[in-house]
C-alpha positions as CSV (number, residue, x, y, z in Angstrom):
1,M,-36.1,35.5,-140.3
2,D,-35.4,39.0,-141.9
3,L,-33.1,40.6,-139.3
4,T,-33.2,44.0,-141.0
5,K,-37.0,44.1,-140.7
6,V,-37.0,42.7,-137.0
7,L,-34.2,45.3,-136.2
8,I,-36.0,48.7,-137.6
9,E,-39.2,47.5,-136.3
10,A,-37.8,47.3,-132.7
11,N,-38.4,50.2,-130.5
12,S,-35.5,49.2,-128.3
13,Y,-32.4,47.0,-128.3
14,T,-33.9,44.7,-125.9
15,S,-37.0,44.2,-127.8
16,F,-35.0,43.3,-130.7
17,L,-33.2,40.7,-128.8
18,K,-36.5,39.1,-127.5
19,S,-37.8,39.2,-130.8
20,V,-34.7,37.4,-132.3
21,L,-35.1,34.8,-129.4
22,T,-38.7,34.3,-130.2
23,T,-38.4,34.0,-133.9
24,K,-35.3,31.5,-133.6
25,N,-37.0,29.5,-130.8
26,V,-34.0,27.1,-130.4
27,R,-33.2,25.6,-127.0
28,G,-29.8,27.2,-125.8
29,Y,-29.8,30.2,-128.3
30,Q,-29.9,32.8,-125.3
31,S,-27.0,31.0,-124.1
32,E,-25.3,31.1,-127.4
33,L,-26.1,35.2,-127.5
34,A,-24.8,35.5,-124.0
35,R,-21.4,33.8,-124.9
36,A,-21.5,35.8,-128.2
37,C,-21.6,38.9,-125.9
38,G,-18.8,37.7,-123.6
39,C,-21.1,37.9,-120.8
40,Q,-22.8,35.4,-118.3
41,I,-26.2,33.9,-119.0
42,S,-27.5,35.7,-115.7
43,M,-26.3,39.1,-117.0
44,F,-27.7,38.4,-120.4
45,S,-31.1,37.6,-118.7
46,N,-30.6,40.8,-116.8
47,I,-30.2,42.8,-119.8
48,L,-33.3,41.4,-121.4
49,K,-35.3,42.2,-118.5
50,G,-34.0,45.8,-118.3
51,L,-32.1,45.6,-115.1
52,S,-28.6,45.9,-116.6
53,Q,-27.4,47.4,-120.0
54,M,-25.4,46.2,-122.8
55,S,-22.1,47.8,-123.3
56,L,-21.2,49.0,-126.9
57,E,-18.5,46.2,-126.7
58,Q,-20.9,43.6,-126.2
59,A,-23.2,45.0,-128.8
60,S,-20.3,45.1,-131.3
61,S,-19.6,41.4,-130.5
62,L,-23.3,40.6,-130.8
63,C,-23.4,42.2,-134.4
64,D,-20.4,40.1,-135.5
65,F,-22.2,37.0,-134.0
66,L,-25.6,37.9,-135.9
67,E,-23.3,38.4,-139.1
68,F,-24.8,41.8,-139.6
69,T,-24.0,44.1,-142.5
70,E,-22.2,47.4,-141.7
71,L,-25.7,49.2,-141.9
72,Q,-27.4,46.7,-139.6
73,A,-24.4,47.1,-137.1
74,A,-24.5,50.7,-137.3
75,Y,-28.3,50.7,-136.6
76,F,-28.1,48.3,-133.7
77,L,-25.0,50.0,-132.2
78,V,-26.8,53.5,-132.2
79,L,-29.9,51.9,-130.8
80,V,-27.9,50.4,-127.8
81,A,-26.2,53.7,-127.2
82,R,-29.7,55.6,-127.3
83,D,-31.1,53.2,-124.9
84,R,-28.2,53.8,-122.7
85,S,-27.9,57.5,-123.0
86,G,-28.8,59.6,-119.9
87,S,-30.4,62.9,-121.2
88,D,-33.3,63.6,-123.5
89,R,-31.2,65.8,-125.7
90,L,-29.0,62.8,-126.3
91,Q,-31.7,60.4,-126.9
92,S,-33.1,63.1,-129.2
93,R,-30.0,63.3,-131.3
94,L,-29.5,59.4,-131.4
95,S,-33.1,59.0,-132.4
96,G,-32.2,61.1,-135.3
97,Y,-29.3,59.1,-136.2
98,L,-31.4,56.1,-136.2
99,S,-34.0,57.6,-138.7
100,H,-31.2,58.6,-141.0
101,I,-29.8,55.1,-140.9
102,K,-33.2,53.7,-141.5
103,S,-33.9,55.5,-144.6
104,Q,-30.8,53.8,-146.1
105,F,-32.2,50.4,-145.8
């Protein structure tokens, strides 16, 4: 699985996580991701459903678990920050950062 391709094609961090789970298709992998984030399986499930948000600390732990490069980690962390942001202006600014990082892949 080419994580970079999956990551930059995702329009949100939850869609990226869902793609990883679909591609990996290994029993218990969702539980492994939850453990890597330091959260309960139910919390991780709520994150996937859009009912809860992943913290940047959890996202950083997930980057370590997935063995992201620094560039992949930067992209994922900004993606999480953008999806968590509360204003259109901040979302727009963070989307610009994502475009800049994407151009470096």
